[in-house]
C-alpha positions in Angstrom: 20.6 10.1 10.2 19.6 7.0 8.3 20.3 6.5 4.5 16.7 7.1 3.5 16.4 10.3 5.5 19.6 11.4 3.8 18.0 10.6 0.5 14.9 12.6 1.4 17.1 15.5 2.5 18.9 15.3 -0.9 15.6 15.4 -2.7 14.4 18.4 -0.7 17.7 20.1 -1.5 17.0 19.6 -5.2 18.7 16.3 -6.1 17.5 14.7 -9.3 14.8 12.1 -8.4 16.0 9.9 -11.3 19.2 9.2 -9.4 17.2 7.2 -6.9 14.7 5.5 -9.3 14.8 1.7 -9.6 17.3 1.5 -6.7 17.1 0.1 -3.1 15.4 3.3 -1.9 12.7 3.2 -4.5 9.7 1.4 -2.9 8.2 0.7 -6.3 11.3 -1.3 -7.2 11.5 -3.1 -3.9 7.8 -4.2 -4.1 8.2 -5.3 -7.7 11.1 -7.5 -6.7 9.1 -9.6 -4.3 5.7 -9.7 -6.1 6.5 -12.7 -8.3 7.3 -14.8 -5.2 4.6 -13.5 -3.0 3.5 -16.0 -0.4 2.3 -16.1 3.1 5.6 -17.3 4.6 7.8 -14.7 2.7 10.5 -13.7 5.2 10.0 -10.2 6.5 13.7 -9.6 6.0 13.3 -10.2 2.3 12.9 -6.4 2.0 15.0 -3.6 3.3 12.6 -2.0 5.8 15.4 0.2 7.2 15.7 1.9 3.8 12.4 3.7 4.3 11.2 6.2 6.8 9.4 4.4 9.7 10.2 1.1 8.1 11.0 -0.7 11.3 7.6 0.4 12.7 5.9 -1.0 9.7 7.8 -4.3 9.9 6.8 -4.7 13.5 3.1 -4.1 12.6 3.3 -6.7 9.9 4.9 -9.2 12.2 2.1 -8.6 14.7 -0.6 -9.2 12.1 1.2 -12.4 11.0 1.1 -13.8 14.5 -1.6 -16.4 15.2 -2.3 -15.0 18.6 -3.5 -11.6 19.8 -1.3 -8.9 18.4 0.8 -7.2 21.0 0.2 -3.8 19.4 -2.3 -1.9 17.4 -0.8 -3.0 14.1 -3.4 -1.6 11.8 -3.3 1.7 13.8 0.4 1.9 13.1 0.0 1.4 9.4 -3.1 3.8 9.1 -1.2 6.3 11.3 1.7 6.4 8.8 -0.7 7.1 6.0 -2.7 9.7 8.0 0.6 11.5 8.8 1.6 11.6 5.2 4.5 9.1 5.6 3.2 6.1 3.7 6.3 4.6 2.0 6.8 1.9 4.7 3.1 1.2 4.7 3.3 0.6 1.0 6.1 -1.8 1.6 3.8 -3.7 4.0 1.1 -4.2 1.4 2.5 -7.3 -0.3 2.8 -9.0 3.2 -0.8 -8.1 4.1 -2.4 -9.6 0.9 -1.7 -13.3 1.8 -3.2 -12.6 5.3 -6.3 -10.8 3.8 -7.0 -13.6 1.4 -6.6 -16.5 3.9 -10.1 -17.2 5.2 -8.6 -19.0 8.3 -6.2 -16.4 9.4 -7.4 -14.7 12.6 -6.3 -11.2 11.5 -7.4 -11.3 7.9 -10.0 -8.6 8.4 -7.4 -6.3 10.0 -4.9 -7.0 7.2 -7.5 -6.3 4.5 -8.6 -3.1 6.2 -5.0 -1.8 6.2 -4.4 -2.6 2.5 -5.8 0.4 0.7 -4.4 3.2 2.9 -1.1 3.8 1.1 -2.7 3.2 -2.3 -5.4 5.8 -1.9 -3.2 8.7 -0.8 -5.3 11.6 0.4 -8.5 9.7 -0.1 -7.9 7.1 2.6 -11.0 6.3 4.6 -13.3 8.1 2.1 -15.7 6.0 0.1 -18.2 8.5 -1.3 -19.5 8.0 -4.8 -17.5 11.1 -5.8 -14.2 10.0 -4.3 -14.3 6.2 -4.4 -12.2 5.8 -7.6 -10.0 8.9 -7.2 -6.3 8.4 -6.8 -4.5 11.7 -7.7 -4.7 15.1 -6.2 -5.3 16.8 -9.6 -6.2 14.8 -12.6 -4.8 17.5 -14.9 -1.3 17.2 -13.6 1.4 14.5 -13.7 4.6 14.2 -11.7 7.9 13.2 -13.3 8.5 9.5 -14.3 4.8 8.7 -14.9 3.7 8.9 -11.2 0.5 10.7 -10.2 1.1 14.1 -8.8 1.1 13.6 -5.1 4.1 15.7 -4.3 6.3 14.7 -1.4 5.6 13.1 2.0 6.5 14.9 5.2 9.8 13.1 5.2 10.6 14.4 1.7 10.0 11.0 0.1 8.2 11.1 -3.2 4.6 10.3 -2.3 3.8 9.1 -5.9 6.3 6.3 -5.5 4.6 5.0 -2.4 1.1 5.2 -4.0 2.4 3.4 -7.2 4.0 0.7 -5.1 0.9 -0.1 -3.1 -1.3 0.1 -6.2 0.9 -2.3 -8.1 0.9 -4.9 -5.3 -2.9 -4.8 -5.1 -3.3 -4.8 -8.9 -1.0 -7.8 -9.2 -3.2 -9.7 -6.7 -6.5 -8.8 -8.2 -7.6 -12.4 -8.9 -7.0 -13.4 -5.2 -8.8 -10.3 -3.9 -11.9 -10.3 -6.2 -13.6 -13.3 -4.5 -13.7 -11.3 -1.3 -16.4 -9.2 -2.9 -18.7 -12.1 -2.3 -17.6 -12.9 1.2 -20.4 -13.7 3.7 -19.1 -11.0 6.1 -20.3 -7.6 5.0 -17.3 -5.9 6.6 -15.0 -8.0 4.4 -17.0 -7.1 1.3 -16.8 -3.4 2.1 -13.0 -3.4 2.7 -12.4 -5.6 -0.3 -14.3 -3.1 -2.5 -12.3 -0.2 -1.1 -9.0 -2.0 -1.6 -9.9 -3.1 -5.1 -10.9 0.4 -6.1 -7.2 1.2 -6.0 -6.4 -1.3 -8.8 -5.0 0.0 -12.1 -8.1 -1.5 -13.8 -7.3 -1.1 -17.4 -9.6 -3.9 -18.5 -12.4 -2.7 -16.1 -12.5 -6.1 -14.5 -12.8 -4.7 -11.0 -15.2 -2.0 -12.1 -17.5 -4.6 -13.7 -17.3 -6.7 -10.5 -18.1 -3.7 -8.3 -21.1 -2.8 -10.5 -22.3 -6.4 -10.5 -22.3 -6.4 -6.7 -24.4 -3.2 -6.4 
């Protein structure tokens, strides 16, 4: 049993979540540590993939998307599959690596990278873009989980789902200026995926909302 699965077991057994906050098994802290130096050539091993459930699978998916040639695997299918199976911590860790690909107009897999961005940030709303659900992020707006995270409960592994969502949203939020121009991309598929990803931003100044309204 790996260390993260042991952590998840401890949480399920009633351990205080605060004991793991801000440490090497807190995906929010790991993502925050690499955001200031985010770049397209950031080494994959700059983060501890093995500390998170299915982390090695997510790492391999990111490596495939970074390749210039044809990916040897369905990389986006792997990342979306983790989200669909309610095991999104590693997919959230992948988000900072996907952003430079998504914003590079010359990268052959930018559309795939962009499409995989919002999955871990949207939680149970992944793949849904109705008017009613487009800007929704939490399961119940009247409730809050401990430590300020939205009330998403726990993933199937026992990992706190709110941590995964918060990590993915923080990465997308921090890169809002780089993602906003994609709303005007000549490719309509890119515009749609950019809008869906940017809808996950913690948009306190309504910059994204204004841009979305302006594009309607």
